[in-house]
N, C-alpha and C positions, 0 to 999 in steps of 0.2 A: 457422071462420077468417074474419076480416073481409075486406072488399074491399081494404083497404089492405095487409093481410098477403099476400093473393093477388097483388096487383099488385107488391109488393116481391119476392116469390119469383120472379115472372116476370122481373123486371129482372135479378135475380141469375142466373137460369138463362140468360138471353140473353147476359149478360156472360161467363159461364162457357163458353158455346159458342164464343165468339170466341177463347178461349185456345188456343194450339197444342197438338197432341197428338204432334207429331213435330218434329224439328230441321229447320226449313225456312229459306227465305231471310230471313224476318223475324227469326227467332231469331239467325241469324248476323249480321245487321245490328246488332242490339242488342248482341251480344257485341263486335263491332268498336267500336261507340260507347262501350261501357264502357272498353275498352282505351284508345281515343283520348282520352277525358276524363281518365283517370288520368294519362296522359303530359302532356296540356295543363295539368292542375292543377299539375304540377311546373314547367312553363314559366311559368305565371302567378305561382306562389309565388316563383320565381326573380326575376321582374320586380319583385315587391314588395320583395324583399330588395335587389336590385341598384340600385334607384332610391331607396333610403333611405325607402321607404314602409311599413316594418314597423309603425310606430306611426301610420300615416296615419289609422286609426281607433283612437284611443287606449284604447278599452275594448271589452269583449265581454260578451254577444252583440250589444249595440247598438254603433253606430259612434260615437255620442256619448251623453252621459247622457240626451238627450231624443229621439234619432233613431236608427232602425235603418239609415238610409242616410246616405251622406256629404253634407255641406253645402257650399255654395260657398266658405265661409270656410276649409274644409280644403284647398282647392286640389287640385292634381293627385295629391298623395300620398294624399289621401282617396279619390279616384276609383279609383286603382290598387288600394288595399287593399280597398275595397268590391267592386270587380270580381272580385277573387280569391275573396272570400266568396260572391259571387253565383254563381260557377261551381260552388260546392259544392251549391247548390240544383239546378242543372241536372244535376249528376252524381247527386244523390239521386233525381231523377225517372227517370233512365236505369236506375239500380240497381233501382228498384221495377219498372220495365217488364221488366228482365231476370229478376227473381224470378217475376213473373207469367207470363212466357213459358215457364218450365219447370215451373211448379208442377203441371200436370196430368200431367207425365211423371215425377214424383218416385218412383213405384213402380219404374220400369224404368231411369230415368236419375238415380239418387240422386246421382251425381257432380255433375251440373249443378245440382241442387237445393242441395247443400251449398256449392258454389262461389259461387252467387249469394247464398246466405244469409250466408256469411262476408263477402262483399263489402259486403252491406247493413249488417252489424254494424260494419264498418270505418268507415263514414261518420260516425256519431255519435262514435265513438272519435277519429277524426281531427279532427272539428270541436272536440271538447272539448280535445284536445291543442293545437289552434290557439289556443283561448281561453286556455289556460294559458301559451302562448308570449307572447301579448300582455300578460297580467296579470303575468308575471314580467319584463316589460321586455325581451323578446327574449333571454332567457338562451340562450347559444350551444349548450348541451347539450340544452335543450328543443327548440330549432330543429332540431338534428341528429336528435333522436328523431322529430320531425314528418316529416322527410325519409325516415327509415328506414321509417316506416309507409307513406308514399307509394310507396316502392320495392317494399315487400311487396305492395301492392295492384296495382302494375304486373305483378309476377310472377304474382299470382293471376289477373288478367284474361287474361294470356297463356295460362295453363292452361285457362281457360274457353274461349278461342278454339280452342285445340288440341282440346279435348274435343267442341266442337260440330262440328268438321270430321272428327275421327278416331274418335270414339266413346269408350266407357269405356276405362279403363286396361287395357292388355294384361297377360297373365300370363307371357309368354315373352320372353326377351332377344332383341333384334334385332341385337345387335352382340357382338363378342368381349368376354370379361370384362376383359381388359387395357385395351381401348379405353374401356369403361365406367368403369373406375377413373380413367383419364386425364381423362375428362370431369368426373367428380365432383371431382377435385382442382382442375381449372380453375374449376369453379363455386365452390368454397370460396375460391379466391384472388380471384375476382371480388368475393365478399362482403367480403373484407378490403380490397380496393381501394376499394370504395364507402365503407366505414367510415372508412378513413384519409383519403379525400377529404373526407368531412364534417368531420373534425377539422382538416384543412388549411384548408378554407373558413372554419371557425370561428376560425382564427387570423389570417385576412387582413383586408383593409379593408372587405369588404362585410358589414356587420353587420346591415343592414336599417334602421338609424337612426343618425344621426351621434353620438348620445350613448351608444350601446350598447357595453358593454365586450366585449372578445374573450375567448377561452378561456385566454389566457396562454401558449400555445405559440408558439415561434419560427416565423414563417411561412416564412422561408428554409429552415430545417431541415425543416419539414413538407413543403415542395415536393419535396425530395429523397426523403424517406421515402415520400411518396405515389407517386413514380415507381417504386419498387422492386417492389411487387406489380403495378403496371400493366405493367411490362416482363415480369414473370414470367407474367402472364396472356397476353401476346402470344406468348411462347415456347411456352407450353402449347397455345395455339390453333393455332400453326403445326404443332405435333406432331399435333394432332387432324386438321387439314386434310390433312397428309401421309399419315396413316394412312387417312383416308377415301378419298383418291384411290388409294392403293396397293391397298386391299382392295375397292374398288368399292362402298363404302357410300354411302347417300344423302348428297349433298354440299351441298344447298341451304342448310341452316341453319348448318353449320360455316363456309361461305364468307360467309354473312351476318354471322356473329359476327366473323369476321376483318375484314370491311369496316368494321363499326362501330368496332372497336378501332383500326384504322389512322386513321380520321377522328378518333376521340377523342384519340388520342395526338398527332396533328398539332395539334388545337385546344389541348390541354393545354400543349404546348411553346410554341406561339405566345402564349398568354395569359400564361405565366410570363415570357416575354422581352419583352412589350410592356406590362408594368405592370398586368396583370389588368383589361383593359377589360370593362365590364359585359356587353356583347353577347356576347363570347366566353365569359365565365364562365357566362352563361345557357345558351348553346349546349352547353357542357360538361355542365351539369346535365341537360338533356334527353337528351343522348347517353348519360349514365349510365343513364337509364331504358331506353333502347333497347338498351344493352349487357346489362342484366339480362334484358330480354325475349328477346333472341337467345340468351343462355346458357340460359335456362329452356327454350326450344324445343329446343336441342341435348340437354339432359338428358331431355326428354320423348321424344325420338326413339330413346332407348336400348331401348325396349320395343315389341313388336308390339302394334298396336291393331287394332280392328275395321276392316274395309273400309268405305269411304264408303257403299256401298249398305246395309250393316248399320246404320250409324249413322243413316241417313235413313229406315229402315223405320218405317212407322206403328206407334204403340204399340197393343198389344192392348187392345181396348175394355174387357175385364174389369179391366185394370190401371190404367185412367184413373180418377182420382178427384180431388176437390178439397174 
């Protein structure tokens, strides 16, 4: 073996030794960063759309035919669109760090390995979908699909956060069967609310560019249709909270879910009555992400998980590999 090969092997060995073998504070920080970036990406994507900057960079993957970055001639719209694209690179770095943070634990914490792997695969898929969005002139249905993928990744990183704190998925129910069914129905209605909300936004004035066509649906009608599953979600959540309090079940996440919904509904009513101001619409989009995260946490709480001391226990040396 040459000196260069020996030196390279030594570098790899040192790098490998730095990777965690247990879920520690660093792993939890990276999991929080993954979640925060996914929510922030929805916020910056909303800013692109709500400021009419959807075609601020009129091509993809370059911002112009000759430049990957926005140029002064493109003005503020180019800056906003390029800033949203730049955040994707930050998220990519964090996703890579998350994957490396759990790779030595993959024999005993396969759940974390799979979650970070799927999140990593979601980045190029989301980027490609964003490119298709630009190349199709901000087709409202492609824009909607882009948002759906973002919401899925928010739910995924919520599960990642849950698992780094609570350990692998439990095998026993932690709640009565009827309560679990109520939660699953509420989760389904939340999904419907998000999808109808996407169609409602696609019918309204915030297309992402002044010349972009809408989806052809009547925005006034869609406002009412969107409110139906939203109020159904609230009613189901009130039932969940009441059952939680009566049965003495853990109430942190159901109350968090209810709080997000109340704020979301207040913002939704206000934006509808004030002509859909961009700031409120953007807030509504971010709250949608937090709503899905809170609902995901309530669903995850339906099963018994390992105790924190079990989740934090060092990985057996024989099981650590890379």
